[in-house]
PASEBA-1860 file (N, C-alpha, C; in nm, 3 decimals):
! residues 263
1> MTTVRVTH> -1.006/2.355/-0.090/-0.927/2.324/-0.220/-1.009/2.228/-0.342 ~ -1.026/2.260/-0.459/-1.114/2.222/-0.552/-1.024/2.077/-0.669 ~ -1.079/1.982/-0.589/-1.011/1.868/-0.724/-1.102/1.863/-0.884 ~ -1.003/1.874/-0.973/-1.089/1.844/-1.099/-1.035/1.753/-1.139 ~ -1.137/1.668/-1.203/-1.134/1.542/-1.285/-1.132/1.594/-1.439 ~ -1.002/1.540/-1.504/-0.983/1.574/-1.624/-0.918/1.473/-1.731 ~ -1.011/1.422/-1.836/-1.017/1.345/-1.877/-0.965/1.367/-2.056 ~ -0.832/1.362/-2.043/-0.775/1.400/-2.182/-0.844/1.306/-2.268
9> IGGPTALV> -0.907/1.342/-2.405/-1.023/1.257/-2.487/-0.974/1.234/-2.581 ~ -0.813/1.310/-2.662/-0.742/1.294/-2.783/-0.698/1.469/-2.830 ~ -0.581/1.466/-2.879/-0.567/1.605/-2.944/-0.626/1.731/-2.863 ~ -0.695/1.821/-2.880/-0.681/1.909/-2.782/-0.813/1.921/-2.719 ~ -0.882/1.805/-2.720/-0.997/1.751/-2.663/-1.010/1.637/-2.509 ~ -1.062/1.753/-2.419/-1.056/1.748/-2.296/-1.200/1.754/-2.205 ~ -1.177/1.666/-2.135/-1.365/1.674/-2.056/-1.283/1.736/-1.896 ~ -1.354/1.825/-1.834/-1.326/1.902/-1.764/-1.450/1.885/-1.650
17> EFAGWRLL> -1.445/1.776/-1.472/-1.541/1.797/-1.420/-1.502/1.817/-1.250 ~ -1.606/1.928/-1.208/-1.571/2.002/-1.114/-1.694/2.012/-1.036 ~ -1.709/2.034/-0.901/-1.833/2.040/-0.784/-1.950/2.059/-0.906 ~ -1.945/1.974/-1.004/-2.105/1.947/-1.072/-2.125/1.996/-1.227 ~ -1.990/2.081/-1.226/-1.997/2.116/-1.386/-1.914/2.013/-1.416 ~ -1.941/2.020/-1.565/-1.875/1.940/-1.681/-1.828/2.048/-1.823 ~ -1.733/2.052/-1.839/-1.701/2.197/-1.963/-1.555/2.071/-2.060 ~ -1.607/2.100/-2.204/-1.563/2.021/-2.280/-1.462/2.113/-2.351
25> TDPTFDPA> -1.353/2.076/-2.365/-1.231/2.180/-2.496/-1.228/2.123/-2.585 ~ -1.255/2.214/-2.653/-1.195/2.160/-2.779/-1.280/2.057/-2.918 ~ -1.420/2.026/-2.892/-1.463/1.915/-2.953/-1.382/1.837/-3.092 ~ -1.358/1.762/-3.086/-1.307/1.645/-3.202/-1.323/1.545/-3.169 ~ -1.427/1.501/-3.274/-1.505/1.311/-3.211/-1.512/1.259/-3.360 ~ -1.464/1.291/-3.441/-1.460/1.250/-3.587/-1.324/1.129/-3.548 ~ -1.392/0.960/-3.676/-1.377/0.885/-3.663/-1.154/0.917/-3.680 ~ -1.040/0.867/-3.723/-0.994/0.848/-3.791/-0.956/0.817/-3.924
33> GRRYAFGW> -0.863/0.889/-4.027/-0.909/0.859/-4.130/-0.877/0.978/-4.235 ~ -0.950/1.063/-4.180/-1.010/1.216/-4.262/-0.876/1.293/-4.291 ~ -0.858/1.336/-4.409/-0.800/1.426/-4.405/-0.892/1.629/-4.389 ~ -0.815/1.674/-4.289/-0.843/1.825/-4.302/-0.805/1.914/-4.329 ~ -0.820/2.023/-4.438/-0.767/2.159/-4.499/-0.756/2.235/-4.405 ~ -0.640/2.343/-4.417/-0.670/2.440/-4.304/-0.606/2.593/-4.392 ~ -0.607/2.601/-4.495/-0.604/2.707/-4.608/-0.483/2.723/-4.614 ~ -0.461/2.800/-4.704/-0.278/2.795/-4.800/-0.232/2.702/-4.818
41> GTSSRKLA> -0.287/2.555/-4.864/-0.203/2.457/-4.916/-0.172/2.384/-4.757 ~ -0.197/2.392/-4.703/-0.203/2.336/-4.557/-0.290/2.210/-4.520 ~ -0.239/2.093/-4.470/-0.358/2.027/-4.413/-0.300/1.901/-4.360 ~ -0.392/1.829/-4.281/-0.343/1.691/-4.222/-0.443/1.621/-4.217 ~ -0.411/1.507/-4.153/-0.465/1.327/-4.179/-0.516/1.323/-3.986 ~ -0.601/1.311/-3.965/-0.649/1.227/-3.829/-0.589/1.152/-3.826 ~ -0.527/1.069/-3.697/-0.444/0.933/-3.703/-0.523/0.832/-3.586 ~ -0.591/0.887/-3.517/-0.650/0.836/-3.369/-0.804/0.858/-3.387
49> DPAVAADA> -0.861/0.744/-3.337/-1.001/0.774/-3.302/-1.023/0.856/-3.171 ~ -1.097/0.940/-3.124/-1.132/0.976/-3.003/-1.139/0.893/-2.935 ~ -1.073/0.866/-2.763/-1.097/0.808/-2.673/-1.218/0.788/-2.609 ~ -1.329/0.875/-2.654/-1.453/0.851/-2.598/-1.538/0.913/-2.697 ~ -1.657/0.860/-2.722/-1.748/0.863/-2.807/-1.831/1.033/-2.814 ~ -1.855/1.076/-2.877/-1.947/1.144/-2.832/-2.089/1.119/-2.762 ~ -2.122/1.009/-2.824/-2.272/1.003/-2.754/-2.238/0.953/-2.651 ~ -2.090/0.909/-2.573/-2.083/0.813/-2.423/-2.060/0.939/-2.348
57> LGPIDAVL> -2.024/1.104/-2.353/-1.990/1.177/-2.319/-2.104/1.241/-2.162 ~ -2.246/1.225/-2.204/-2.346/1.288/-2.148/-2.362/1.387/-2.177 ~ -2.417/1.513/-2.080/-2.435/1.640/-2.066/-2.345/1.731/-2.048 ~ -2.364/1.850/-2.146/-2.216/1.900/-2.122/-2.257/2.061/-2.095 ~ -2.225/2.093/-1.993/-2.257/2.246/-1.961/-2.208/2.376/-2.042 ~ -2.113/2.328/-2.092/-2.034/2.434/-2.177/-1.900/2.409/-2.264 ~ -1.862/2.440/-2.362/-1.789/2.349/-2.454/-1.677/2.543/-2.461 ~ -1.553/2.503/-2.459/-1.484/2.587/-2.436/-1.397/2.601/-2.589
65> LTHDHHGD> -1.411/2.663/-2.688/-1.362/2.619/-2.805/-1.260/2.723/-2.848 ~ -1.153/2.715/-2.845/-1.040/2.782/-2.815/-1.026/2.853/-3.016 ~ -1.075/2.787/-3.092/-1.100/2.860/-3.214/-1.201/2.745/-3.355 ~ -1.272/2.802/-3.424/-1.370/2.703/-3.455/-1.356/2.656/-3.620 ~ -1.234/2.718/-3.640/-1.198/2.730/-3.829/-1.110/2.597/-3.839 ~ -1.040/2.540/-3.772/-0.950/2.431/-3.786/-0.958/2.303/-3.744 ~ -1.002/2.211/-3.801/-1.037/2.047/-3.804/-1.003/1.982/-3.699 ~ -0.885/2.019/-3.682/-0.832/1.943/-3.534/-0.853/2.008/-3.383
73> NLDGAGRE> -0.930/2.112/-3.416/-0.987/2.162/-3.282/-1.188/2.167/-3.281 ~ -1.198/2.158/-3.430/-1.331/2.145/-3.426/-1.345/2.090/-3.552 ~ -1.444/1.961/-3.514/-1.424/1.857/-3.626/-1.593/1.858/-3.673 ~ -1.639/1.763/-3.736/-1.740/1.765/-3.820/-1.804/1.725/-3.703 ~ -1.808/1.588/-3.635/-1.911/1.502/-3.522/-1.855/1.640/-3.404 ~ -1.766/1.712/-3.387/-1.743/1.767/-3.270/-1.882/1.929/-3.265 ~ -1.905/1.951/-3.419/-2.029/2.071/-3.432/-2.116/1.998/-3.418 ~ -2.142/1.937/-3.450/-2.307/1.888/-3.439/-2.316/1.874/-3.258
81> LLSSAGVV> -2.221/1.834/-3.179/-2.189/1.845/-3.037/-2.286/1.983/-2.991 ~ -2.201/2.092/-3.094/-2.235/2.187/-3.014/-2.388/2.277/-2.951 ~ -2.470/2.223/-3.004/-2.608/2.235/-3.021/-2.653/2.207/-2.923 ~ -2.606/2.119/-2.834/-2.647/2.034/-2.682/-2.624/2.080/-2.597 ~ -2.481/2.152/-2.622/-2.354/2.199/-2.468/-2.493/2.328/-2.440 ~ -2.472/2.338/-2.325/-2.537/2.436/-2.283/-2.505/2.574/-2.308 ~ -2.345/2.620/-2.350/-2.315/2.696/-2.359/-2.164/2.687/-2.428 ~ -2.163/2.800/-2.559/-1.989/2.772/-2.626/-1.932/2.898/-2.596
89> VTTVPGAR> -1.828/2.903/-2.563/-1.758/2.995/-2.550/-1.681/3.014/-2.627 ~ -1.603/3.103/-2.712/-1.507/3.105/-2.837/-1.461/3.247/-2.889 ~ -1.361/3.254/-2.961/-1.351/3.401/-3.049/-1.441/3.514/-3.079 ~ -1.433/3.601/-3.081/-1.541/3.643/-3.134/-1.618/3.680/-3.279 ~ -1.495/3.621/-3.337/-1.525/3.576/-3.514/-1.562/3.471/-3.559 ~ -1.530/3.372/-3.421/-1.626/3.215/-3.416/-1.732/3.228/-3.347 ~ -1.780/3.336/-3.274/-1.920/3.349/-3.179/-1.989/3.374/-3.344 ~ -1.965/3.464/-3.405/-2.040/3.513/-3.552/-2.023/3.425/-3.637
97> RLGGGARG> -1.964/3.389/-3.636/-1.978/3.178/-3.740/-2.038/3.119/-3.699 ~ -2.046/3.120/-3.543/-2.133/2.987/-3.495/-2.257/3.019/-3.529 ~ -2.334/3.163/-3.475/-2.424/3.177/-3.406/-2.477/3.158/-3.312 ~ -2.621/3.143/-3.288/-2.707/3.019/-3.218/-2.648/3.051/-3.048 ~ -2.638/3.218/-3.033/-2.595/3.230/-2.931/-2.475/3.191/-2.845 ~ -2.347/3.171/-2.940/-2.189/3.133/-2.906/-2.171/3.299/-2.821 ~ -2.098/3.300/-2.731/-2.027/3.403/-2.675/-1.867/3.409/-2.754 ~ -1.818/3.525/-2.787/-1.752/3.553/-2.824/-1.687/3.610/-2.739
105> LAPWATTT> -1.566/3.601/-2.686/-1.479/3.694/-2.584/-1.301/3.729/-2.701 ~ -1.258/3.819/-2.710/-1.121/3.883/-2.744/-1.099/3.885/-2.601 ~ -0.911/3.869/-2.605/-0.797/3.862/-2.554/-0.831/3.948/-2.426 ~ -0.882/3.858/-2.283/-0.860/3.983/-2.144/-0.962/3.988/-2.129 ~ -1.077/3.966/-2.207/-1.247/3.977/-2.173/-1.286/3.844/-2.155 ~ -1.389/3.906/-2.011/-1.470/3.744/-1.931/-1.553/3.757/-1.989 ~ -1.646/3.644/-1.932/-1.739/3.578/-1.948/-1.773/3.542/-1.770 ~ -1.910/3.506/-1.725/-1.921/3.405/-1.620/-1.993/3.304/-1.657
113> LAGEGRPT> -2.030/3.180/-1.631/-2.070/3.038/-1.603/-2.146/3.018/-1.485 ~ -2.274/3.026/-1.483/-2.331/3.001/-1.363/-2.466/2.892/-1.341 ~ -2.443/2.844/-1.250/-2.575/2.718/-1.252/-2.607/2.725/-1.112 ~ -2.727/2.666/-1.107/-2.751/2.639/-0.945/-2.705/2.506/-0.882 ~ -2.705/2.572/-0.711/-2.607/2.498/-0.656/-2.449/2.434/-0.700 ~ -2.414/2.536/-0.827/-2.240/2.518/-0.830/-2.197/2.673/-0.862 ~ -2.070/2.697/-0.812/-1.996/2.783/-0.771/-2.027/2.822/-0.926 ~ -2.002/2.957/-0.924/-2.008/3.048/-1.034/-1.832/3.091/-1.132
121> IEVTATPC> -1.835/3.059/-1.272/-1.702/3.078/-1.298/-1.709/3.149/-1.367 ~ -1.569/3.250/-1.348/-1.551/3.327/-1.434/-1.455/3.273/-1.545 ~ -1.497/3.314/-1.660/-1.407/3.305/-1.761/-1.368/3.368/-1.817 ~ -1.210/3.408/-1.852/-1.162/3.483/-1.918/-1.030/3.466/-2.005 ~ -1.070/3.483/-2.216/-0.957/3.460/-2.263/-0.825/3.504/-2.239 ~ -0.773/3.416/-2.276/-0.629/3.455/-2.240/-0.525/3.474/-2.448 ~ -0.440/3.585/-2.427/-0.340/3.564/-2.579/-0.349/3.423/-2.653 ~ -0.360/3.445/-2.758/-0.278/3.329/-2.844/-0.233/3.422/-2.974
129> RHGPPLSR> -0.117/3.299/-3.017/-0.083/3.393/-3.132/-0.056/3.237/-3.241 ~ -0.164/3.182/-3.326/-0.117/3.039/-3.401/-0.022/3.069/-3.492 ~ 0.072/3.101/-3.510/0.178/3.069/-3.590/0.267/3.221/-3.605 ~ 0.384/3.250/-3.682/0.474/3.344/-3.692/0.444/3.473/-3.701 ~ 0.500/3.570/-3.644/0.449/3.735/-3.636/0.368/3.750/-3.782 ~ 0.255/3.855/-3.781/0.205/3.848/-3.877/0.117/3.771/-3.935 ~ 0.085/3.639/-3.889/0.040/3.512/-3.937/-0.120/3.509/-3.931 ~ -0.167/3.647/-3.827/-0.293/3.665/-3.806/-0.421/3.636/-3.882
137> PIVGDVVG> -0.414/3.739/-4.018/-0.477/3.746/-4.126/-0.497/3.579/-4.253 ~ -0.393/3.491/-4.137/-0.419/3.340/-4.248/-0.424/3.263/-4.160 ~ -0.368/3.280/-3.998/-0.442/3.126/-3.938/-0.572/3.173/-3.842 ~ -0.596/3.301/-3.893/-0.743/3.381/-3.821/-0.724/3.373/-3.650 ~ -0.830/3.415/-3.584/-0.794/3.417/-3.460/-0.809/3.299/-3.377 ~ -0.693/3.308/-3.227/-0.749/3.194/-3.108/-0.726/3.217/-2.973 ~ -0.797/3.195/-2.875/-0.799/3.254/-2.767/-0.738/3.124/-2.682 ~ -0.662/3.138/-2.514/-0.698/3.030/-2.455/-0.781/3.111/-2.305
145> FALRWPGQ> -0.807/3.013/-2.258/-0.950/3.059/-2.113/-0.849/3.051/-2.006 ~ -0.874/3.111/-1.935/-0.860/3.074/-1.797/-0.967/3.100/-1.686 ~ -1.010/2.981/-1.639/-1.121/2.968/-1.523/-1.115/2.982/-1.404 ~ -1.131/3.088/-1.293/-1.166/3.085/-1.198/-1.283/3.095/-1.087 ~ -1.310/3.016/-0.995/-1.388/3.010/-0.884/-1.331/2.989/-0.786 ~ -1.418/3.012/-0.667/-1.425/2.967/-0.532/-1.345/2.892/-0.496 ~ -1.264/2.873/-0.389/-1.191/2.772/-0.330/-1.072/2.716/-0.442 ~ -1.037/2.769/-0.506/-0.890/2.695/-0.595/-0.785/2.745/-0.540
153> AHGALWIS> -0.708/2.655/-0.483/-0.600/2.663/-0.329/-0.482/2.692/-0.471 ~ -0.478/2.658/-0.559/-0.330/2.732/-0.618/-0.368/2.841/-0.717 ~ -0.496/2.849/-0.744/-0.462/2.947/-0.890/-0.586/2.891/-0.994 ~ -0.603/2.980/-1.150/-0.698/2.943/-1.225/-0.633/2.797/-1.286 ~ -0.761/2.764/-1.356/-0.759/2.669/-1.432/-0.736/2.738/-1.574 ~ -0.642/2.646/-1.631/-0.610/2.780/-1.758/-0.589/2.639/-1.867 ~ -0.636/2.694/-2.004/-0.604/2.634/-2.135/-0.599/2.687/-2.217 ~ -0.448/2.673/-2.247/-0.386/2.753/-2.384/-0.377/2.792/-2.500
161> GDTVLFGG> -0.467/2.683/-2.521/-0.475/2.736/-2.661/-0.360/2.727/-2.762 ~ -0.406/2.725/-2.923/-0.305/2.658/-3.017/-0.244/2.819/-3.024 ~ -0.112/2.800/-2.938/-0.051/2.907/-2.947/0.128/2.900/-2.989 ~ 0.174/2.954/-3.036/0.341/2.925/-3.016/0.378/3.064/-2.936 ~ 0.500/3.052/-2.837/0.572/3.113/-2.778/0.534/3.248/-2.782 ~ 0.488/3.355/-2.744/0.489/3.499/-2.770/0.507/3.589/-2.656 ~ 0.538/3.718/-2.705/0.515/3.819/-2.531/0.304/3.797/-2.504 ~ 0.211/3.806/-2.606/0.118/3.794/-2.533/0.078/3.679/-2.449
169> VRQVGSRL> 0.124/3.542/-2.468/0.071/3.444/-2.378/0.159/3.427/-2.258 ~ 0.312/3.499/-2.288/0.371/3.524/-2.154/0.262/3.596/-2.039 ~ 0.233/3.710/-2.108/0.154/3.788/-1.996/0.061/3.695/-1.933 ~ -0.003/3.612/-1.920/-0.064/3.511/-1.812/0.002/3.520/-1.692 ~ 0.156/3.513/-1.654/0.226/3.499/-1.530/0.194/3.578/-1.471 ~ 0.182/3.717/-1.533/0.219/3.839/-1.494/0.038/3.897/-1.449 ~ -0.061/3.857/-1.486/-0.155/3.910/-1.487/-0.263/3.783/-1.375 ~ -0.203/3.655/-1.376/-0.313/3.588/-1.268/-0.253/3.433/-1.234
177> PVGLALLH> -0.218/3.408/-1.111/-0.180/3.283/-1.058/-0.238/3.133/-1.156 ~ -0.187/3.105/-1.173/-0.236/2.918/-1.220/-0.202/2.848/-1.158 ~ -0.286/2.751/-1.162/-0.305/2.660/-1.059/-0.246/2.538/-1.093 ~ -0.374/2.449/-1.255/-0.384/2.411/-1.360/-0.372/2.439/-1.469 ~ -0.279/2.406/-1.554/-0.260/2.464/-1.725/-0.252/2.322/-1.847 ~ -0.379/2.317/-1.892/-0.417/2.243/-1.977/-0.273/2.278/-2.101 ~ -0.185/2.259/-2.176/-0.048/2.318/-2.229/-0.081/2.260/-2.387 ~ -0.129/2.337/-2.496/-0.108/2.299/-2.608/0.022/2.295/-2.659
185> LGGVRFPI> 0.060/2.173/-2.714/0.178/2.105/-2.750/0.203/2.113/-2.888 ~ 0.303/1.984/-2.962/0.287/1.937/-3.075/0.358/2.023/-3.200 ~ 0.461/2.126/-3.134/0.534/2.173/-3.258/0.511/2.138/-3.414 ~ 0.407/2.214/-3.421/0.301/2.189/-3.546/0.395/2.247/-3.653 ~ 0.377/2.199/-3.749/0.469/2.219/-3.891/0.377/2.203/-4.010 ~ 0.416/2.267/-4.108/0.393/2.189/-4.253/0.422/2.187/-4.381 ~ 0.510/2.063/-4.457/0.572/2.066/-4.565/0.619/2.201/-4.616 ~ 0.451/2.253/-4.682/0.397/2.373/-4.756/0.517/2.525/-4.701
193> TGPLRYSM> 0.522/2.487/-4.517/0.560/2.628/-4.466/0.701/2.633/-4.437 ~ 0.775/2.457/-4.465/0.900/2.480/-4.404/0.926/2.448/-4.209 ~ 1.025/2.519/-4.185/1.036/2.538/-4.058/0.929/2.615/-3.972 ~ 0.866/2.656/-4.036/0.727/2.768/-3.912/0.715/2.707/-3.838 ~ 0.640/2.741/-3.750/0.568/2.684/-3.608/0.487/2.738/-3.596 ~ 0.313/2.668/-3.579/0.214/2.691/-3.527/0.127/2.641/-3.414 ~ 0.235/2.586/-3.320/0.218/2.522/-3.196/0.365/2.566/-3.126 ~ 0.328/2.507/-2.977/0.443/2.571/-2.918/0.512/2.400/-2.904
201> TARDAVKL> 0.668/2.390/-2.885/0.736/2.291/-2.878/0.717/2.223/-2.708 ~ 0.807/2.195/-2.644/0.831/2.128/-2.543/0.960/2.249/-2.490 ~ 1.045/2.235/-2.538/1.143/2.381/-2.497/1.075/2.491/-2.503 ~ 0.981/2.561/-2.574/0.902/2.626/-2.596/0.827/2.628/-2.467 ~ 0.763/2.555/-2.425/0.684/2.506/-2.287/0.787/2.525/-2.153 ~ 0.862/2.514/-2.171/0.992/2.508/-2.027/1.053/2.651/-2.010 ~ 1.017/2.722/-2.113/1.060/2.903/-2.133/0.918/2.969/-2.058 ~ 0.798/2.893/-2.107/0.646/2.961/-2.047/0.600/2.950/-1.979
209> LDDVRPHT> 0.661/2.838/-1.900/0.672/2.789/-1.749/0.749/2.827/-1.625 ~ 0.882/2.909/-1.707/0.922/3.013/-1.630/0.837/3.123/-1.610 ~ 0.799/3.154/-1.657/0.679/3.305/-1.633/0.568/3.260/-1.602 ~ 0.460/3.155/-1.639/0.359/3.145/-1.536/0.336/3.043/-1.406 ~ 0.422/2.978/-1.435/0.461/2.896/-1.310/0.319/2.817/-1.228 ~ 0.241/2.714/-1.332/0.156/2.652/-1.244/0.186/2.599/-1.188 ~ 0.094/2.501/-1.125/0.118/2.417/-0.991/0.106/2.274/-1.057 ~ 0.011/2.219/-1.162/0.033/2.110/-1.239/-0.015/2.174/-1.403
217> VVPVHYEG> 0.104/2.107/-1.482/0.102/2.076/-1.672/0.042/1.968/-1.687 ~ -0.071/1.995/-1.752/-0.086/1.880/-1.851/-0.103/1.900/-1.974 ~ 0.029/1.827/-2.069/0.038/1.839/-2.248/-0.079/1.804/-2.273 ~ -0.132/1.846/-2.417/-0.235/1.815/-2.455/-0.206/1.848/-2.619 ~ -0.269/1.794/-2.741/-0.278/1.871/-2.866/-0.107/1.865/-2.927 ~ -0.087/1.690/-2.911/0.016/1.658/-2.954/0.044/1.519/-3.008 ~ -0.047/1.460/-3.014/-0.089/1.323/-3.100/-0.234/1.329/-3.126 ~ -0.240/1.249/-3.245/-0.368/1.186/-3.295/-0.368/1.252/-3.425
225> WKHFQEPR> -0.293/1.320/-3.449/-0.293/1.415/-3.602/-0.159/1.408/-3.663 ~ -0.169/1.404/-3.822/-0.033/1.430/-3.832/0.082/1.541/-3.854 ~ 0.015/1.657/-3.843/0.083/1.760/-3.825/0.187/1.803/-3.717 ~ 0.132/1.683/-3.598/0.247/1.736/-3.473/0.336/1.677/-3.492 ~ 0.456/1.705/-3.456/0.550/1.722/-3.512/0.678/1.687/-3.425 ~ 0.591/1.707/-3.317/0.674/1.655/-3.182/0.625/1.567/-3.103 ~ 0.642/1.460/-3.065/0.553/1.364/-3.026/0.597/1.313/-2.846 ~ 0.544/1.280/-2.790/0.602/1.263/-2.670/0.682/1.182/-2.632
233> VAMEREFA> 0.762/1.132/-2.687/0.884/1.108/-2.612/1.007/1.204/-2.685 ~ 0.955/1.310/-2.757/1.087/1.378/-2.791/1.056/1.455/-2.689 ~ 0.916/1.514/-2.642/0.915/1.625/-2.538/0.948/1.571/-2.404 ~ 0.938/1.441/-2.353/1.002/1.355/-2.242/1.144/1.368/-2.237 ~ 1.213/1.373/-2.360/1.331/1.406/-2.329/1.403/1.545/-2.317 ~ 1.307/1.633/-2.368/1.333/1.810/-2.350/1.271/1.814/-2.215 ~ 1.213/1.746/-2.168/1.164/1.797/-2.027/1.262/1.732/-1.891 ~ 1.317/1.674/-1.970/1.399/1.581/-1.856/1.546/1.689/-1.856
241> SAPADVRQ> 1.545/1.747/-1.926/1.661/1.797/-1.904/1.655/1.993/-1.849 ~ 1.513/1.976/-1.797/1.432/2.120/-1.770/1.515/2.097/-1.616 ~ 1.488/2.221/-1.528/1.543/2.230/-1.422/1.409/2.166/-1.282 ~ 1.460/2.125/-1.220/1.408/1.996/-1.162/1.218/2.097/-1.121 ~ 1.212/2.191/-1.085/1.086/2.302/-1.047/0.988/2.255/-1.167 ~ 1.059/2.274/-1.300/0.981/2.199/-1.404/0.920/2.031/-1.440 ~ 1.032/1.991/-1.423/0.989/1.863/-1.400/0.878/1.821/-1.372 ~ 0.936/1.850/-1.203/0.803/1.823/-1.080/0.618/1.873/-1.149
249> RIRWLPIG> 0.615/1.954/-1.208/0.470/1.996/-1.285/0.454/1.905/-1.387 ~ 0.480/1.828/-1.446/0.434/1.790/-1.538/0.363/1.676/-1.524 ~ 0.246/1.640/-1.587/0.149/1.552/-1.515/0.117/1.479/-1.672 ~ 0.153/1.375/-1.734/0.080/1.314/-1.880/-0.042/1.247/-1.786 ~ -0.100/1.292/-1.878/-0.281/1.150/-1.858/-0.300/1.067/-1.931 ~ -0.337/0.973/-1.881/-0.334/0.849/-1.974/-0.507/0.883/-2.063 ~ -0.441/0.837/-2.183/-0.540/0.878/-2.311/-0.701/0.835/-2.237 ~ -0.807/0.896/-2.228/-0.921/0.882/-2.180/-0.960/0.777/-2.032
257> TPTDLET> -0.864/0.827/-1.943/-0.894/0.789/-1.849/-0.893/0.939/-1.740 ~ -1.037/0.919/-1.641/-1.055/1.085/-1.538/-0.951/1.048/-1.471 ~ -0.903/1.107/-1.459/-0.781/1.136/-1.322/-0.785/1.270/-1.278 ~ -0.808/1.279/-1.145/-0.807/1.403/-1.019/-0.708/1.491/-1.007 ~ -0.714/1.618/-1.037/-0.599/1.692/-1.026/-0.646/1.805/-0.938 ~ -0.510/1.878/-0.853/-0.573/2.010/-0.796/-0.586/2.125/-0.899 ~ -0.644/2.231/-0.842/-0.611/2.381/-0.887/-0.622/2.482/-0.778
END
């Protein structure tokens, strides 16, 4: 059995530590207050400081970057951190934009992370659609990541990435077992696009978990920015009415506190 230590730093950003590895997801380390433009008239303001400062992180072996072109997934301070990370894995267009040897993965493509004295990690990109049908030319490419290594008791560590509920993300459950899932939620909406959603709600998550059935689910990407439209209290109400086997899987992590979990 592998124990994974997860520190939810805020928004989509988490530090994942196990077996000598230190991995970071979607680095966002700017202070609160800045407004970020996402294109086509959409924008958002950051409301909370990161729970851990970038200069307090220590060495990072790899950054798993679901996409590089939105400030709530990679902001200025996060971008500065990339050059000191051992490896950056992201989308194919994102790797071209970032350069510097970043590895770009299309959905279901795989790369490996290897280090002396540590287990080799197989990293597989999983599908995302960051908005309604036909929105990809506007919102850009996004991927999630499934991480597999020897000794996992329940299955892969899965980072969903920013996505709505659609057939592609539901494929994860039929293609691999998932032990621990970091699920991007928040029900993102913008005034200019009305009721359209750009990330999952808790109701979507309940439906997805019926397909994927992970051992443990950690919600992330639901707080710290103004465009997150479904706060924790609303999600907790939705999860409370879900079937018992779904409710038992949900783990809310205290922001900034390292927490040991099984995968």
